[in-house]
FINUTOR-630882 format. One record per residue (C-alpha): residue number from 1; residue in three letters; x, y, z. Coordinates in steps of 0.2 Angstrom, whole numbers, plus 5000, padded with zeros to 4 digits. Example, Ala and Ser with C-alpha at 12.3 -4.5 7.8 and 13.67 -1.06 7.14 Angstrom:
% residues 2
1, Ala, 5062, 4978, 5039
2, Ser, 5068, 4995, 5036
//
This chain:
% residues 484
1, Met, 5581, 5287, 5864
2, Asp, 5578, 5276, 5877
3, Thr, 5592, 5264, 5881
4, Pro, 5594, 5255, 5896
5, Pro, 5591, 5237, 5902
6, Gly, 5582, 5226, 5890
7, Ala, 5564, 5225, 5890
8, Pro, 5551, 5213, 5884
9, Ala, 5555, 5215, 5866
10, Ala, 5568, 5228, 5869
11, Leu, 5565, 5243, 5879
12, Pro, 5571, 5255, 5892
13, Ala, 5579, 5267, 5882
14, Arg, 5565, 5268, 5871
15, Arg, 5552, 5258, 5879
16, Arg, 5536, 5252, 5871
17, Lys, 5526, 5268, 5868
18, Arg, 5507, 5265, 5867
19, Leu, 5501, 5280, 5859
20, Ala, 5484, 5280, 5851
21, Leu, 5483, 5275, 5832
22, Ala, 5473, 5291, 5830
23, Leu, 5488, 5301, 5835
24, Phe, 5499, 5293, 5823
25, Thr, 5487, 5295, 5809
26, Ala, 5485, 5314, 5813
27, Leu, 5504, 5316, 5813
28, Thr, 5507, 5308, 5797
29, Thr, 5493, 5317, 5788
30, Thr, 5496, 5335, 5795
31, Ala, 5501, 5346, 5780
32, Leu, 5514, 5359, 5784
33, Ala, 5520, 5374, 5774
34, Gly, 5539, 5373, 5769
35, Val, 5551, 5386, 5775
36, Ala, 5569, 5390, 5771
37, Val, 5582, 5383, 5782
38, Thr, 5600, 5385, 5785
39, Ala, 5611, 5369, 5785
40, Ser, 5623, 5375, 5798
41, Ala, 5623, 5388, 5811
42, Ala, 5635, 5393, 5825
43, Val, 5631, 5388, 5843
44, Pro, 5620, 5401, 5849
45, Thr, 5627, 5414, 5861
46, Pro, 5618, 5412, 5878
47, Ala, 5603, 5422, 5881
48, Pro, 5604, 5435, 5895
49, Gly, 5606, 5427, 5912
50, Trp, 5612, 5410, 5904
51, Ser, 5630, 5403, 5902
52, Leu, 5637, 5391, 5890
53, Val, 5642, 5375, 5900
54, Trp, 5648, 5364, 5885
55, Ser, 5645, 5363, 5866
56, Asp, 5651, 5354, 5850
57, Asp, 5648, 5363, 5834
58, Phe, 5654, 5348, 5823
59, Asp, 5665, 5359, 5812
60, Gly, 5677, 5345, 5808
61, Ala, 5684, 5341, 5791
62, Ala, 5674, 5330, 5780
63, Gly, 5676, 5312, 5783
64, Thr, 5682, 5314, 5801
65, Leu, 5675, 5306, 5817
66, Pro, 5669, 5318, 5831
67, Ser, 5681, 5324, 5844
68, Ser, 5687, 5310, 5856
69, Ala, 5689, 5324, 5869
70, Asn, 5670, 5326, 5868
71, Trp, 5662, 5310, 5863
72, Ile, 5663, 5291, 5866
73, Ile, 5658, 5280, 5851
74, Asp, 5648, 5265, 5856
75, Leu, 5651, 5249, 5847
76, Gly, 5642, 5233, 5844
77, Thr, 5625, 5228, 5849
78, Ser, 5626, 5231, 5868
79, Tyr, 5637, 5238, 5882
80, Pro, 5649, 5225, 5889
81, Gly, 5638, 5216, 5901
82, Gly, 5623, 5226, 5897
83, Pro, 5607, 5220, 5889
84, Pro, 5607, 5214, 5871
85, Asn, 5602, 5225, 5857
86, Trp, 5605, 5240, 5869
87, Gly, 5589, 5235, 5879
88, Thr, 5577, 5241, 5865
89, Gly, 5576, 5227, 5852
90, Glu, 5585, 5238, 5839
91, Ile, 5594, 5227, 5826
92, Gln, 5608, 5237, 5819
93, Thr, 5627, 5235, 5824
94, Tyr, 5635, 5252, 5830
95, Thr, 5652, 5255, 5822
96, Asp, 5665, 5269, 5821
97, Ser, 5666, 5268, 5802
98, Thr, 5666, 5285, 5794
99, Ala, 5653, 5278, 5783
100, Asn, 5641, 5278, 5798
101, Leu, 5648, 5292, 5808
102, Ser, 5658, 5307, 5801
103, His, 5658, 5326, 5799
104, Asp, 5651, 5332, 5782
105, Gly, 5663, 5347, 5781
106, Ala, 5649, 5359, 5781
107, Gly, 5647, 5360, 5800
108, Asn, 5637, 5345, 5803
109, Leu, 5639, 5327, 5810
110, Arg, 5631, 5314, 5800
111, Ile, 5624, 5297, 5807
112, Thr, 5620, 5286, 5793
113, Pro, 5612, 5269, 5794
114, Leu, 5617, 5257, 5780
115, Arg, 5612, 5239, 5775
116, Asp, 5624, 5227, 5768
117, Ser, 5622, 5214, 5754
118, Ala, 5617, 5201, 5767
119, Gly, 5603, 5212, 5774
120, Gly, 5613, 5217, 5790
121, Trp, 5611, 5235, 5796
122, Thr, 5625, 5246, 5804
123, Ser, 5624, 5264, 5811
124, Ala, 5632, 5274, 5825
125, Arg, 5629, 5280, 5842
126, Ile, 5639, 5292, 5852
127, Glu, 5639, 5298, 5870
128, Thr, 5647, 5313, 5879
129, Val, 5663, 5310, 5889
130, Arg, 5656, 5321, 5902
131, Thr, 5643, 5314, 5914
132, Asp, 5640, 5329, 5925
133, Phe, 5626, 5339, 5917
134, Lys, 5614, 5345, 5930
135, Pro, 5607, 5362, 5935
136, Pro, 5617, 5373, 5947
137, Ala, 5609, 5375, 5964
138, Gly, 5593, 5384, 5962
139, Gly, 5596, 5386, 5944
140, Val, 5591, 5379, 5927
141, Leu, 5599, 5367, 5915
142, Ala, 5596, 5367, 5896
143, Ile, 5601, 5354, 5884
144, Glu, 5599, 5359, 5866
145, Gly, 5603, 5352, 5849
146, Arg, 5599, 5358, 5831
147, Leu, 5597, 5344, 5820
148, Gln, 5588, 5336, 5805
149, Val, 5581, 5319, 5807
150, Pro, 5583, 5307, 5792
151, Asn, 5574, 5314, 5777
152, Val, 5564, 5299, 5772
153, Thr, 5546, 5296, 5774
154, Gly, 5533, 5282, 5771
155, Ala, 5537, 5264, 5768
156, Pro, 5556, 5268, 5765
157, Ala, 5557, 5275, 5782
158, Ala, 5551, 5260, 5792
159, Gly, 5562, 5256, 5807
160, Tyr, 5572, 5273, 5807
161, Trp, 5574, 5278, 5825
162, Pro, 5584, 5294, 5827
163, Ala, 5586, 5301, 5845
164, Phe, 5594, 5315, 5855
165, Trp, 5594, 5310, 5874
166, Ala, 5602, 5310, 5891
167, Leu, 5605, 5296, 5904
168, Gly, 5609, 5297, 5922
169, Ser, 5627, 5295, 5925
170, Pro, 5626, 5280, 5937
171, Tyr, 5621, 5270, 5922
172, Arg, 5638, 5271, 5915
173, Gly, 5646, 5254, 5920
174, Asn, 5630, 5248, 5929
175, Phe, 5617, 5243, 5917
176, Gln, 5604, 5236, 5929
177, Asn, 5599, 5252, 5937
178, Trp, 5588, 5259, 5923
179, Pro, 5575, 5268, 5924
180, Ser, 5579, 5274, 5942
181, Val, 5594, 5284, 5936
182, Gly, 5583, 5294, 5925
183, Glu, 5582, 5297, 5906
184, Phe, 5577, 5313, 5897
185, Asp, 5573, 5310, 5879
186, Val, 5575, 5327, 5871
187, Met, 5570, 5321, 5854
188, Glu, 5564, 5305, 5847
189, Asn, 5557, 5301, 5830
190, Val, 5552, 5285, 5821
191, Asn, 5547, 5278, 5804
192, Gly, 5548, 5295, 5796
193, Ile, 5533, 5302, 5805
194, Asn, 5532, 5321, 5806
195, Ser, 5533, 5322, 5825
196, Val, 5545, 5324, 5839
197, Trp, 5542, 5314, 5855
198, Gly, 5549, 5321, 5872
199, Val, 5549, 5308, 5886
200, Leu, 5554, 5305, 5904
201, His, 5559, 5288, 5911
202, Cys, 5561, 5285, 5930
203, Gly, 5557, 5274, 5944
204, Tyr, 5556, 5256, 5940
205, Ala, 5550, 5245, 5926
206, Pro, 5536, 5240, 5922
207, Gly, 5524, 5252, 5929
208, Gly, 5530, 5264, 5943
209, Pro, 5528, 5283, 5943
210, Cys, 5534, 5285, 5925
211, Asp, 5522, 5272, 5918
212, Glu, 5536, 5261, 5911
213, Phe, 5540, 5255, 5898
214, Asn, 5530, 5270, 5891
215, Gly, 5538, 5284, 5901
216, Ile, 5529, 5301, 5903
217, Gly, 5529, 5308, 5886
218, Ala, 5521, 5320, 5873
219, Ala, 5522, 5322, 5855
220, Arg, 5519, 5336, 5842
221, Thr, 5522, 5340, 5824
222, Cys, 5538, 5350, 5820
223, Pro, 5534, 5369, 5817
224, Gly, 5534, 5377, 5800
225, Ala, 5542, 5362, 5790
226, Thr, 5542, 5344, 5793
227, Cys, 5555, 5336, 5805
228, Gln, 5562, 5327, 5790
229, Ser, 5564, 5341, 5778
230, Ala, 5572, 5354, 5789
231, Phe, 5583, 5357, 5804
232, His, 5574, 5361, 5820
233, Thr, 5580, 5365, 5837
234, Tyr, 5576, 5353, 5851
235, Arg, 5578, 5359, 5869
236, Phe, 5575, 5351, 5886
237, Glu, 5576, 5361, 5902
238, Trp, 5577, 5355, 5920
239, Asp, 5571, 5370, 5931
240, Ala, 5577, 5369, 5949
241, Ser, 5573, 5387, 5952
242, Val, 5555, 5384, 5955
243, Ser, 5546, 5373, 5968
244, Pro, 5540, 5360, 5963
245, Gln, 5554, 5358, 5951
246, Glu, 5550, 5356, 5932
247, Leu, 5556, 5347, 5917
248, Arg, 5551, 5355, 5900
249, Trp, 5552, 5351, 5882
250, Tyr, 5553, 5362, 5867
251, Val, 5554, 5362, 5848
252, Asp, 5560, 5378, 5839
253, Gly, 5556, 5388, 5855
254, Glu, 5538, 5381, 5857
255, Gln, 5535, 5372, 5873
256, Tyr, 5525, 5356, 5871
257, His, 5528, 5345, 5887
258, Thr, 5530, 5348, 5906
259, Val, 5533, 5336, 5920
260, Thr, 5533, 5342, 5938
261, Gln, 5543, 5335, 5953
262, Thr, 5526, 5333, 5961
263, Arg, 5520, 5321, 5947
264, Val, 5535, 5310, 5949
265, Gly, 5535, 5310, 5968
266, Glu, 5548, 5302, 5980
267, Pro, 5559, 5292, 5980
268, Ala, 5559, 5292, 5961
269, Trp, 5563, 5311, 5959
270, Ser, 5578, 5310, 5971
271, Gln, 5584, 5294, 5963
272, Met, 5585, 5303, 5946
273, Thr, 5591, 5320, 5952
274, Ser, 5603, 5317, 5967
275, His, 5617, 5309, 5958
276, Asp, 5631, 5318, 5949
277, Gly, 5622, 5322, 5933
278, Tyr, 5618, 5316, 5915
279, Phe, 5628, 5312, 5899
280, Leu, 5621, 5315, 5882
281, Leu, 5618, 5303, 5867
282, Leu, 5615, 5304, 5849
283, Asn, 5611, 5289, 5838
284, Val, 5600, 5282, 5824
285, Ala, 5594, 5265, 5828
286, Met, 5585, 5253, 5816
287, Gly, 5570, 5243, 5822
288, Gly, 5566, 5240, 5840
289, Ala, 5551, 5242, 5852
290, Phe, 5546, 5260, 5848
291, Pro, 5546, 5259, 5829
292, Asn, 5539, 5242, 5829
293, Gly, 5525, 5247, 5840
294, Val, 5520, 5262, 5830
295, Ala, 5521, 5252, 5814
296, Gly, 5511, 5237, 5821
297, Gly, 5524, 5225, 5815
298, Thr, 5543, 5221, 5813
299, Thr, 5554, 5235, 5806
300, Pro, 5564, 5238, 5796
301, Thr, 5556, 5230, 5781
302, Ala, 5561, 5225, 5764
303, Ala, 5555, 5242, 5758
304, Thr, 5566, 5252, 5770
305, Val, 5579, 5262, 5761
306, Pro, 5596, 5264, 5769
307, Gly, 5608, 5278, 5768
308, His, 5597, 5293, 5775
309, Pro, 5608, 5302, 5789
310, Met, 5603, 5312, 5804
311, Leu, 5612, 5328, 5803
312, Val, 5617, 5337, 5819
313, Asp, 5622, 5355, 5817
314, Tyr, 5627, 5358, 5836
315, Val, 5624, 5351, 5853
316, Ala, 5625, 5364, 5868
317, Val, 5622, 5364, 5887
318, Tyr, 5617, 5380, 5895
319, Ser, 5614, 5385, 5913
320, Arg, 5606, 5399, 5922
321, Gly, 5605, 5403, 5941
322, Ala, 5616, 5402, 5956
323, Gly, 5631, 5395, 5947
324, Thr, 5637, 5382, 5960
325, Ala, 5633, 5364, 5957
326, Pro, 5620, 5357, 5969
327, Pro, 5626, 5346, 5983
328, Thr, 5626, 5328, 5977
329, Thr, 5622, 5313, 5988
330, Ala, 5628, 5300, 5975
331, Pro, 5637, 5285, 5981
332, Pro, 5656, 5287, 5983
333, Thr, 5668, 5283, 5969
334, Thr, 5676, 5269, 5979
335, Ala, 5670, 5253, 5972
336, Pro, 5657, 5243, 5983
337, Pro, 5665, 5228, 5991
338, Thr, 5663, 5211, 5983
339, Thr, 5666, 5202, 5999
340, Ala, 5656, 5205, 6015
341, Pro, 5664, 5215, 6029
342, Pro, 5668, 5208, 6046
343, Thr, 5653, 5203, 6056
344, Thr, 5659, 5207, 6074
345, Pro, 5643, 5213, 6083
346, Pro, 5643, 5228, 6095
347, Pro, 5639, 5225, 6113
348, Gly, 5622, 5223, 6120
349, Gly, 5615, 5211, 6107
350, Ala, 5614, 5224, 6093
351, Arg, 5619, 5222, 6075
352, Asp, 5633, 5233, 6069
353, Ala, 5626, 5243, 6054
354, Tyr, 5644, 5244, 6047
355, Ala, 5647, 5226, 6048
356, Thr, 5640, 5212, 6037
357, Ile, 5621, 5209, 6040
358, Glu, 5618, 5192, 6032
359, Ala, 5601, 5193, 6023
360, Glu, 5595, 5176, 6029
361, Ser, 5598, 5182, 6047
362, Phe, 5581, 5191, 6047
363, Asp, 5571, 5193, 6063
364, Gly, 5555, 5193, 6053
365, Gln, 5549, 5192, 6035
366, Tyr, 5535, 5192, 6023
367, Gly, 5536, 5182, 6006
368, Val, 5555, 5178, 6009
369, Gln, 5563, 5161, 6005
370, Val, 5580, 5155, 6010
371, Glu, 5591, 5146, 5998
372, Asn, 5610, 5141, 5996
373, Ala, 5621, 5154, 5988
374, Thr, 5635, 5150, 5976
375, Glu, 5646, 5162, 5985
376, Gly, 5644, 5152, 6001
377, Gly, 5631, 5152, 6014
378, Glu, 5613, 5156, 6011
379, Asn, 5604, 5170, 6002
380, Ile, 5586, 5176, 6003
381, Gly, 5577, 5174, 5987
382, Tyr, 5561, 5174, 5977
383, Leu, 5559, 5192, 5981
384, Arg, 5545, 5201, 5973
385, Asn, 5534, 5217, 5975
386, Gly, 5528, 5218, 5993
387, Asp, 5540, 5206, 6001
388, Trp, 5551, 5212, 6016
389, Ala, 5564, 5206, 6028
390, Arg, 5566, 5213, 6046
391, Tyr, 5582, 5216, 6055
392, Asp, 5581, 5221, 6074
393, Asn, 5592, 5231, 6084
394, Val, 5603, 5238, 6070
395, Glu, 5615, 5251, 6078
396, Phe, 5621, 5266, 6068
397, Gly, 5629, 5276, 6081
398, Ala, 5630, 5295, 6083
399, Asn, 5636, 5298, 6065
400, Ala, 5625, 5294, 6050
401, Pro, 5631, 5282, 6036
402, Arg, 5634, 5289, 6019
403, Asp, 5626, 5275, 6009
404, Phe, 5622, 5256, 6010
405, Val, 5628, 5242, 5999
406, Ala, 5618, 5226, 5995
407, Arg, 5625, 5210, 5987
408, Val, 5611, 5206, 5974
409, Ala, 5608, 5194, 5959
410, Ser, 5594, 5194, 5947
411, Gly, 5587, 5183, 5933
412, Ala, 5572, 5194, 5930
413, Gly, 5565, 5195, 5913
414, Ser, 5572, 5207, 5900
415, Gly, 5568, 5225, 5904
416, Val, 5561, 5221, 5921
417, Ser, 5568, 5231, 5936
418, Gly, 5563, 5234, 5954
419, Leu, 5568, 5243, 5970
420, Val, 5578, 5237, 5985
421, Glu, 5573, 5249, 5998
422, Val, 5579, 5252, 6016
423, Arg, 5565, 5258, 6029
424, Leu, 5566, 5261, 6047
425, Asp, 5555, 5254, 6061
426, Ser, 5540, 5249, 6049
427, Pro, 5539, 5241, 6032
428, Thr, 5527, 5255, 6027
429, Ser, 5537, 5270, 6033
430, Pro, 5545, 5280, 6019
431, Pro, 5561, 5273, 6012
432, Ile, 5577, 5281, 6018
433, Gly, 5587, 5274, 6003
434, Ser, 5585, 5263, 5988
435, Phe, 5592, 5257, 5972
436, Ala, 5585, 5249, 5956
437, Val, 5591, 5232, 5950
438, Gly, 5587, 5222, 5934
439, Asn, 5594, 5206, 5927
440, Thr, 5612, 5204, 5932
441, Gly, 5614, 5188, 5922
442, Gly, 5606, 5175, 5933
443, Trp, 5599, 5172, 5950
444, Gln, 5616, 5168, 5957
445, Ser, 5626, 5180, 5947
446, Trp, 5631, 5192, 5961
447, Arg, 5636, 5210, 5961
448, Ser, 5637, 5223, 5975
449, Val, 5626, 5238, 5972
450, Pro, 5627, 5254, 5982
451, Gly, 5612, 5266, 5986
452, Asn, 5611, 5282, 5995
453, Val, 5603, 5284, 6012
454, Ala, 5596, 5298, 6022
455, Gly, 5606, 5299, 6038
456, Pro, 5599, 5287, 6052
457, Thr, 5608, 5287, 6069
458, Gly, 5605, 5277, 6084
459, Arg, 5597, 5260, 6085
460, His, 5583, 5255, 6074
461, Thr, 5574, 5240, 6066
462, Val, 5579, 5240, 6048
463, Tyr, 5567, 5233, 6035
464, Leu, 5573, 5228, 6017
465, Thr, 5558, 5230, 6006
466, Phe, 5555, 5226, 5988
467, Thr, 5545, 5236, 5976
468, Ser, 5541, 5232, 5957
469, Gly, 5528, 5236, 5945
470, Gln, 5525, 5218, 5940
471, Pro, 5521, 5202, 5950
472, Asn, 5536, 5191, 5947
473, Asp, 5552, 5188, 5957
474, Phe, 5565, 5201, 5953
475, Val, 5580, 5200, 5965
476, Asn, 5590, 5189, 5977
477, Val, 5600, 5196, 5992
478, Asn, 5615, 5188, 6000
479, Trp, 5620, 5202, 6012
480, Phe, 5620, 5220, 6015
481, Thr, 5630, 5233, 6025
482, Phe, 5630, 5252, 6028
483, Arg, 5646, 5263, 6025
484, Arg, 5651, 5279, 6034
//
């Protein structure tokens, strides 16, 4: 699904998809022969060379909620402090009612959108407790689910948006860092069309290496029987055993989409792969940017029929390869400081990398303005794509820092994000670290955000640079520091 920071009419987690009308027409008119299907099957035994990392077979008693040891049930219309309407423009309210979310007693989980007498919609969305799904070093990760999307087509299906997907773990609790943390849409389907979409989201929005808010995606019809009329197995693989690494999408064992590490490039690939891993999500949204874009108008409509569930037989995560988790360079679990550290300078006129570097104390700049900060002192602001600030004689010492933290605020438009980057000695040198930031609630709504850095030592000129796929201001900075 796509589900992070809001976007122009809702997007991230499922951004606006601009696929040709011809594709939609072809997908809706393709006739497929029916095949016999089994309503419930056991989690498959791993193929030779593979190991089962985690799974849920949804074998609970009829009318019960999914296991709280495995799943978190999302509630309402947003994460606390996150973008409204889950960042996608979807209109339903998520609940933990067994009318919307429950085992069916036959080995499946049912996620059922409903409409009340006043026209309001409810549905359900769950996400795994675990957030550490990633390949072992030099190995492969597979995320797989067997499910049947809501069995409704045509006008009654307008606005249905079932999805099976994964989000980068740093998104949990920080809802301004999409899409840099990464998003893998294993299966998306809208408006009862006989098609599965597989999509990667990364970098920054709009634009960037993943062409946000579109993402890098592909679509195809479901093999044998329509997506709506039968269970199908949807699978995503992250292959770290090859160079360049690959991301692959499958339906019923047939590969239909591949994205390589080379295509994504740096720093976006490292941003979405160097953190602790991913968590999985299942949901059925109603309305939003994707179904609206496909329909050419607002969904759901008066003709949309509620009560058609997505059935999930199982979800499983497999791995193949070396067996040890790859090293992570994710920021430490210690919370970033909300107040600036001491500013005692080292001898010789240098700046101490591990003390406060006030953003307005730059030695040079391009496109930067200074204004009063509500937290006291001043901040640099009106920062947009291509702007930079220079800080001379920053002393890192003999031991490299593990990360950096910047105090930032943003009143950028819904769904817009950009990168705050650290570069050494030139504003055009490759970034040694960065993080993405979107709307924090206002241009003086401050928060401390950490970002990884690749080990500088000694004394350097440090540049803060700002990159975005759109021309408007996207961030203010109050101060920054590095941490050992």
